[in-house]
C-alpha positions in Angstrom: 28.4 23.8 14.2 32.2 23.2 14.3 31.8 21.2 17.5 29.1 19.0 16.0 31.3 18.4 12.9 34.2 17.4 15.1 32.1 14.9 17.0 30.4 13.3 14.1 33.8 12.7 12.5 34.4 10.2 15.3 31.0 8.5 15.2 30.5 5.0 13.7 27.3 3.6 12.2 24.2 5.6 11.2 22.6 8.6 12.8 20.3 11.5 12.5 21.0 14.3 15.0 19.4 17.6 16.0 21.7 19.5 18.4 20.8 22.5 20.6 23.3 24.7 22.5 22.3 27.0 25.3 24.8 29.6 24.1 22.9 30.0 20.8 19.2 29.2 21.7 17.9 30.4 18.3 20.1 28.0 16.4 19.8 24.3 15.6 22.4 22.0 14.0 21.2 18.9 12.3 23.3 16.1 10.6 22.6 12.7 9.1 24.4 9.6 7.9 22.6 6.6 6.5 19.5 7.7 8.3 16.8 10.0 6.9 16.4 13.6 8.1 14.1 16.2 6.6 13.8 19.9 7.3 10.3 21.4 7.2 9.9 25.0 6.3 7.0 26.5 8.3 5.8 30.0 8.9 8.7 31.6 10.9 9.9 28.2 12.0 11.9 25.1 10.9 10.9 21.5 11.8 13.1 18.4 11.8 11.8 14.8 11.4 12.8 11.5 9.9 9.7 11.2 7.7 7.0 13.5 6.3 4.0 12.2 8.3 5.5 13.8 11.4 5.3 17.3 9.9 2.5 17.3 7.3 0.2 19.1 9.8 2.7 22.0 10.1 4.1 22.5 6.6 4.1 21.1 3.1 7.5 22.5 2.1 10.5 20.3 2.9 14.2 20.2 2.3 15.7 16.7 2.7 19.3 16.4 3.8 21.5 14.2 1.7 23.8 11.5 3.2 26.6 12.9 5.4 25.4 16.5 5.2 25.2 18.9 8.1 22.9 22.0 8.4 22.7 25.1 10.5 19.2 26.4 11.1 18.8 30.0 12.3 16.2 32.7 12.0 18.2 34.0 9.0 17.8 30.7 7.1 19.4 27.4 6.4 23.0 26.7 5.6 23.9 23.2 4.3 27.4 21.7 4.0 28.5 18.4 2.7 31.1 16.0 4.0 33.9 18.1 2.7 32.5 21.3 4.4 31.5 22.8 1.0 28.3 24.9 1.0 25.4 23.3 -0.8 22.5 25.1 -2.6 19.2 23.5 -3.6 15.6 24.4 -3.6 13.0 23.0 -1.2 10.3 20.7 -2.6 6.6 20.7 -2.0 4.8 17.6 -0.8 1.9 16.4 -2.8 -1.5 17.7 -1.8 -2.8 14.2 -1.1 -0.1 13.8 1.6 -1.6 16.6 3.6 -4.9 14.9 4.3 -4.9 12.8 7.4 -8.4 13.0 9.0 -9.8 10.3 11.1 -13.4 11.2 10.0 -15.9 9.4 12.2 -13.8 6.3 12.8 -12.6 5.3 16.2 -9.1 4.6 14.9 -7.0 5.7 12.0 -6.4 2.0 11.1 -10.1 1.4 10.6 -10.4 4.5 8.5 -7.5 3.5 6.4 -9.0 0.0 5.8 -12.1 1.8 4.5 -10.0 4.0 2.3 -9.2 1.0 0.1 -12.1 1.3 -2.4 -11.1 4.9 -3.2 -7.5 3.8 -3.6 -8.6 1.2 -6.2 -10.6 3.8 -8.0 -7.7 6.2 -8.1 -5.3 3.5 -9.3 -7.6 2.6 -12.1 -7.9 6.3 -13.2 -4.2 7.0 -12.9 -2.5 3.9 -14.3 -5.0 2.0 -16.4 -5.5 4.1 -19.5 -7.3 3.1 -22.7 -5.5 3.6 -26.0 -8.0 5.2 -28.3 -6.2 4.0 -31.4 -6.1 0.3 -30.4 -9.0 0.4 -28.0 -6.8 -1.6 -25.5 -6.0 -0.7 -22.0 -2.4 0.1 -21.1 -0.5 0.8 -17.9 0.8 4.4 -17.8 3.9 5.2 -15.9 5.6 8.5 -15.4 9.0 7.1 -16.6 10.2 5.6 -19.9 9.7 1.9 -19.8 11.7 1.2 -23.0 14.3 -0.7 -20.9 11.6 -3.3 -20.0 12.2 -4.9 -23.4 15.6 -6.2 -22.4 14.7 -7.5 -19.0 15.3 -11.2 -18.5 15.0 -11.6 -14.8 13.7 -9.6 -11.8 14.9 -9.3 -8.2 12.7 -7.6 -5.5 14.0 -6.5 -2.2 11.6 -5.6 0.6 10.9 -6.0 4.3 7.8 -6.9 6.4 4.4 -6.2 4.8 6.2 -4.9 1.6 7.8 -8.3 1.2 4.4 -10.0 1.3 3.2 -7.7 -1.4 6.3 -8.5 -3.4 5.6 -12.2 -3.0 2.3 -11.7 -4.7 4.1 -9.7 -7.3 6.5 -12.5 -8.0 3.6 -14.8 -8.6 2.0 -12.4 -11.0 5.1 -11.5 -12.8 6.2 -15.0 -13.4 2.7 -16.3 -14.4 1.8 -13.4 -16.7 5.2 -12.2 -18.1 7.2 -15.4 -17.9 10.1 -13.5 -16.3 12.0 -15.4 -13.5 11.5 -13.4 -10.3 13.0 -13.7 -6.9 12.0 -11.9 -3.7 14.6 -11.2 -1.0 14.5 -9.9 2.6 16.4 -6.6 2.1 18.3 -7.3 5.4 19.5 -10.6 4.0 20.2 -9.5 0.5 23.0 -7.2 1.6 25.0 -10.1 3.1 24.2 -12.9 0.7 23.4 -11.2 -2.7 22.6 -13.4 -5.7 25.1 -13.8 -8.5 25.2 -10.8 -10.8 23.4 -11.7 -14.0 22.8 -9.5 -17.1 19.6 -7.7 -18.0 18.2 -7.8 -14.4 15.6 -5.5 -13.0 15.9 -4.7 -9.3 12.8 -3.4 -7.6 12.9 -1.8 -4.1 9.6 -1.9 -2.3 9.1 0.4 0.8 5.9 2.2 1.7 7.8 5.0 3.6 10.7 5.2 1.2 12.9 5.4 4.2 13.3 1.7 5.2 17.0 1.5 6.0 17.6 -2.2 5.0 15.9 -1.7 1.6 17.8 1.5 0.8 21.1 -0.1 1.8 20.3 -3.2 -0.3 19.5 -1.0 -3.4 22.6 1.1 -2.8 24.7 -2.0 -2.7 23.2 -3.3 -5.9 23.7 0.0 -7.7 27.4 0.0 -6.7 28.2 -3.6 -7.6 26.4 -3.4 -11.0 28.0 0.0 -11.8 31.4 -1.5 -11.3 30.9 -3.8 -14.3 31.7 -2.2 -17.7 29.4 -4.5 -19.6 26.2 -2.5 -20.3 24.1 -5.6 -20.0 24.8 -5.5 -16.2 23.8 -1.8 -15.7 21.5 -1.2 -12.8 17.9 -1.3 -14.1 15.9 0.0 -11.1 12.3 0.7 -10.0 11.1 1.9 -6.6 7.6 1.2 -5.4 6.7 3.6 -2.6 4.1 5.9 -1.1 6.7 8.7 -0.7 8.2 9.8 -4.0 10.0 12.6 -2.2 11.7 10.1 0.2 15.2 8.7 0.3 14.4 5.9 -2.2 12.7 8.4 -4.5 16.0 10.4 -4.6 18.0 7.2 -5.1 16.0 5.7 -7.9 14.8 7.7 -11.0 12.0 5.3 -11.9 9.4 5.5 -9.2 5.9 3.9 -9.1 3.9 6.1 -6.7 1.3 3.9 -5.0 -0.6 7.1 -4.2 -2.3 5.7 -1.0 -2.1 9.1 0.8 -0.8 9.5 4.2 -1.2 6.4 6.4 -1.2 7.1 10.2 -1.7 3.6 11.5 1.7 1.9 12.0 0.3 -1.5 10.8 0.1 -1.1 7.0 -3.3 -1.7 5.5 -4.1 0.6 2.6 -0.4 0.9 1.6 -0.2 -2.9 1.3 -3.3 -2.9 -0.9 -1.8 -0.2 -3.1 1.5 -2.0 -3.4 -0.4 -5.1 -4.6 -2.1 -2.9 -7.2 1.3 -1.7 -8.4 2.4 -5.3 -9.0 -0.7 -6.0 -11.0 0.2 -3.0 -13.1 3.8 -4.3 -13.6 2.5 -7.8 -14.5 0.2 -6.3 -17.1 2.9 -4.0 -18.5 5.5 -6.8 -18.8 3.0 -9.3 -20.3 2.0 -6.8 -23.0 5.7 -6.0 -23.8 6.8 -9.7 -23.8 3.7 -11.0 -25.5 3.7 -13.8 -23.0 -0.1 -13.9 -22.5 -2.9 -13.7 -24.9 -4.9 -10.5 -25.2 -7.9 -12.5 -24.0 -6.2 -13.3 -20.6 -4.9 -9.8 -20.1 -8.3 -8.3 -20.9 -9.9 -10.7 -18.5 -7.5 -9.6 -15.7 -8.1 -5.9 -16.5 -11.9 -6.5 -16.5 -11.7 -8.1 -13.1 -9.6 -5.2 -11.8 -12.2 -2.6 -13.0 -14.8 -4.3 -10.7 -12.5 -4.0 -7.7 -13.8 -0.8 -6.0 -17.4 -2.2 -5.8 -16.2 -5.6 -4.6 -14.1 -4.1 -1.8 -16.9 -1.8 -0.7 -19.2 -4.9 -0.5 -16.6 -6.7 1.6 -16.3 -3.9 4.0 -20.0 -3.6 4.6 -20.4 -7.3 4.9 -17.5 -8.0 7.3 -17.0 -5.1 9.6 -19.8 -6.0 12.0 -19.4 -9.8 11.6 -15.6 -9.5 12.3 -16.4 -7.5 15.4 -18.6 -10.3 16.7 -16.0 -12.9 15.9 -13.4 -10.9 17.7 -15.5 -11.0 20.8 -15.2 -14.8 20.8 -11.5 -14.9 20.0 -9.9 -11.9 21.7 -8.4 -14.2 24.4 -6.7 -16.7 22.1 -3.0 -17.3 22.4 -2.1 -18.7 19.0 -3.5 -18.6 15.5 -2.4 -20.4 12.3 -3.1 -18.9 8.9 -3.0 -21.1 5.8 -2.9 -20.3 2.1 -1.7 -21.7 -1.1 -0.4 -20.3 -4.4 -1.1 -16.6 -4.8 -2.8 -16.5 -1.4 0.1 -17.9 0.6 1.5 -14.4 1.0 -1.9 -13.2 2.2 -1.7 -15.9 5.0 1.6 -14.4 6.0 0.2 -10.9 5.9 -2.9 -11.9 7.9 -0.6 -13.4 10.6 1.6 -10.3 10.7 -1.3 -7.9 11.1 -2.7 -10.0 14.0 0.8 -10.1 15.7 1.5 -6.4 15.2 -1.6 -4.9 16.8 -3.1 -7.6 19.1 0.2 -9.1 20.4 -1.2 -12.6 19.7 1.2 -15.1 18.3 0.2 -16.0 14.8 2.0 -17.8 12.0 1.3 -18.2 8.3 2.1 -21.3 6.3 1.6 -22.8 2.9 -1.4 -25.0 3.5 0.4 -28.1 2.1 3.3 -27.6 4.6 1.1 -27.8 7.7 1.4 -31.6 7.9 5.2 -31.2 7.9 5.5 -30.0 11.4 3.0 -27.2 12.3 0.2 -29.8 12.6 1.7 -30.7 16.0 0.5 -27.4 17.4 -3.2 -28.0 16.7 -5.8 -28.5 19.3 -9.1 -26.9 20.4 -7.4 -23.8 21.6 -5.6 -23.0 18.3 -7.9 -21.6 15.6 -6.9 -22.1 11.9 -7.8 -19.5 9.4 -7.7 -20.9 5.9 -7.8 -18.9 2.6 -9.6 -21.0 0.0 -10.4 -19.3 -3.3 -11.8 -21.3 -6.2 -9.1 -22.2 -8.6 -6.3 -24.6 -9.2 -5.5 -25.2 -5.5 -9.0 -25.0 -4.0 -9.5 -28.7 -3.5 -6.0 -29.0 -2.0 -6.7 -26.2 0.5 -10.0 -27.8 1.6 -8.1 -31.1 2.1 -5.5 -29.3 4.3 -8.4 -27.8 6.2 -9.9 -31.2 6.8 -6.5 -32.3 8.3 -6.8 -29.4 10.8 -10.4 -30.3 11.5 -9.5 -33.8 12.4 -7.2 -32.4 15.1 -10.1 -30.5 16.7 -9.0 -27.1 15.5 -11.6 -24.4 15.1 -11.7 -23.6 11.4 -12.3 -20.1 10.0 -12.5 -19.9 6.2 -12.0 -17.0 3.9 -13.8 -18.2 0.8 -16.9 -17.8 -1.4 -20.0 -19.7 -0.4 -19.6 -22.8 -2.5 -19.3 -26.6 -2.3 -16.6 -27.6 0.1 -16.7 -24.6 2.4 -19.3 -26.2 4.7 -16.3 -27.8 6.5 -15.5 -24.4 8.1 -16.9 -23.6 11.5 -17.1 -20.0 10.5 -17.0 -18.6 7.0 -15.8 -15.1 6.1 -17.4 -15.0 2.7 -15.8 -13.2 -0.3 -17.3 -12.7 -3.8 -16.6 -15.5 -6.2 -14.1 -14.0 -8.6 -11.1 -14.8 -10.7 -8.3 -16.4 -8.6 -5.8 -13.9 -9.9 -7.3 -10.9 -8.2 -8.4 -12.8 -5.0 -5.5 -11.5 -2.8 -7.0 -8.0 -3.2 -10.2 -9.4 -1.6 -9.0 -12.0 0.8 -6.9 -9.5 2.7 -9.9 -7.3 3.6 -11.7 -9.6 6.2 -8.3 -10.5 7.7 -7.5 -6.8 8.2 -10.9 -6.2 9.8 -10.6 -9.3 12.1 -7.2 -8.2 13.3 -8.4 -4.7 14.0 -11.4 -5.8 15.9 -9.5 -8.3 18.1 -7.0 -5.6 19.0 -9.7 -3.0 19.7 -11.7 -5.5 21.8 -8.5 -6.1 23.9 -8.3 -2.3 24.5 -4.9 -1.9 22.8 -3.4 1.0 21.0 -4.4 0.0 17.5 -2.8 2.9 15.7 0.5 2.9 17.6 1.3 -0.7 18.7 4.2 -1.1 21.1 7.8 -1.4 19.9 6.9 -0.6 16.3 7.6 2.5 14.1 6.0 3.6 10.9 9.3 4.3 9.2 11.9 1.7 10.1 15.0 3.8 9.7 17.5 1.5 11.5 19.1 -1.7 10.1 
């Protein structure tokens, strides 16, 4: 252990180490700095990993190491020391029971199973977070932390990466339109090096499904530090974490945690955790709008009513599109490029649809705001480049159809994600969704895109659950 301590004192950057020595075969020394490392306590054994999914099939008792700690694991137990070589004492924690269930059931891949988990996630979210107040007969969002500080919030900044950023972009749309609070979304990796000016009464939200995303944790840590350096209490760090792992690094960093409660997700390409993150932002939008009084009760009640119908709508979509997506995948598994278009609240879904296809099928795909296609991307269009357009009835429906016509005029094969209605006859193939309120449409439009990406990758014979070069928990910057 002394040798390891001497070595790590000379190391630069981040690391998570597990060191064996032939002279003490029953001992293991572990150390971490700016990278996650957890110790699992099994029956007569200790297990080390960077994230809980790696060990849930062996134990549900864990002991996370804090930053710059070093630990000695022997048959006699665990000794933990901090940076100053002072012995640390704390109790292990137990993972939630839901985190222990990771069965594939009768599905060919975990990813498909997890897509099919989404109706149950919607049901669970409604039961856990949407509670009726018996005195007022109104629905309220129920969080496990005190939301009193919401009253003073004047602006919101969200930091996230990848799929989580796409969920945050939908969240920005909801928060601004329903609560009237200016909201900005940042790539966590960029936020650290070009942070926005410090302004009072700001809420910072960190979004990470694993709770271990290095860039997001570093960005949040920086924001805590720079806000804590200001004596004015209006600049204090108001923080929320949205994660699927409350026992993770971000859960220990931020006291106010919204648990998306999606259960363990084995597939590297996030599907049900994205869906659950979206639901968390719907909850925040409702909560803030009720506190700020920025929307009429009629509008809030209409949104809540639409959300209560969600489990049945998602089940309907899964049954309708699983087989049809498989057939469509047969015709398109050899394509080289795909363009996804969306507008308004569904623009982030175009980005997420493109990301899913890239991640698991290795097909180049790009998402654009539909109105921006004519400002450059239209040069890419020909018969070999399909265009997938998300067109939901609402304020921008006619504009999306017009943008689709521009693509059609360039011989592109058009796939629509839309209800069966006037205007959608322009599409060569229509992935129909129920006609519903535009506000909840992202929760529906993502389903056929997930299924299509899955079936294209499966038809190509690729490793759907563990695509190349990707990791479930991105613990490096």
